[in-house]
Structure formats: C-alpha cells, structure tokens
C-alpha positions, 0 to 999 in steps of 0.5 A, a space after each residue: 471174499 464174501 458174497 451174499 444174495 440176501 442178509 439174515 440170521 441164518 445158521 452158519 455152516 463152516 467147512 474146511 475142505 482139506 486135502 485129506 479130510 473135510 471138517 464141517 459143522 456149525 459156527 456155534 459149535 467149538 469143534 466140527 461135527 463131521 470129519 469125513 475123508 475128502 475122496 471118492 472111490 471106484 470099487 474093483 470088486 465085481 457086483 458092487 456099486 460103482 462110486 463110493 464117497 468119503 468113509 464108504 470108500 475106506 471100508 471097501 476091500 478093493 478100491 481106486 481112490 480119487 481126490 478132488 484136490 492137489 496141494 490144497 487147490 480144488 481141481 475137480 469141482 464136480 467131484 468136490 460137489 459130490 462129496 460136499 453133497 453127502 456132507 451137507 445132506 447126509 451128515 449135517 442134515 441141512 438145507 443149504 437154501 436155509 443156511 449161510 456158508 463159511 468155507 476155507 480155501 488154500 492160500 493164493 488160490 487162483 481167481 478162476 478156481 474161486 469163481 468155480 467154487 462160488 458157482 457151485 455153492 450159489 448154483 448147485 447148492 443154492 446157498 444164499 450167503 457164502 464167505 470163502 476165506 484163506 484157511 491159515 488166518 482162520 486157525 487163529 480163531 480156533 477156541 482151543 488155540 485161544 485158550 492156550 494163548 490166554 493161559 500163556 
C-alpha cells in the first residue's frame, strides 16, 4: 500500500524492520548502509542511564531486552518509533520531511497495525510519501539475487 501527500523527486529511504535487525539505506544503494538491532533495553546496572536503543543495548553488561515485534508484526509502535528515530536521525542523518519512505511489513499484517504504522510515519516523522509493502516479494528485486538469476 502506497500513500502520498505530495509527489516529487525525493531521496527514497528503504527500511526493513525485521524481528532481529533493522536494515536501512537509500534506494540507489545496493546494500543497506545501516544494520541495527531492532530492540531497546533497560539497564540493570545502578547509576547508568535507563533506555538503550539498538547496538547500545548489546554493549551493556546487564540489561533487559525488549523487542517491538512478535512473529514479524510490530505490536509496540511507540517502541518501534524510538528505534526508527535513532536510525533516521543518528545513523542515516536524514530529515524525514525531505525524503520518501519504502518500508516492509510482514505478510498478512492486519489493517489496524498498518494504519498505526502509517500514522507514525506521517504524524511523528512527517514523511510526505510512504509506501508499505510485504517483505517477501521485495526480495526478488535484490541486486545480489538478480545477479545469481542472470548467471543461471
């Protein structure tokens, strides 16, 4: 499902929110420029800060890890928003208002969860163009897979 509030030649950010890792980059790149754990953690060490996001969570000696998704479905949209904020602003260094977004979802995602994701991308991040597609068919467009198919 693709939605837009404006049409133009914006850089396209591609995001795959997997159960274990988020892979993100730009459509013109062959591989993701960011691979970040899709999780947050709260520390169990006294005197350290409370919420850690992504790779920060895995570097802490004692933590309780939390994942926003279960079986591929994003069930905690607020936690996913915190993780994506780090990916967009700190890792990719983009202003979402200046980019279009292509993001994957699990097959057969309920419409109510898709609407929550749309509200997050249009409301919280203020993307002007968003396209949410099922992940498995997009794998066929992978540059590495296409090279293998051409050689066969």
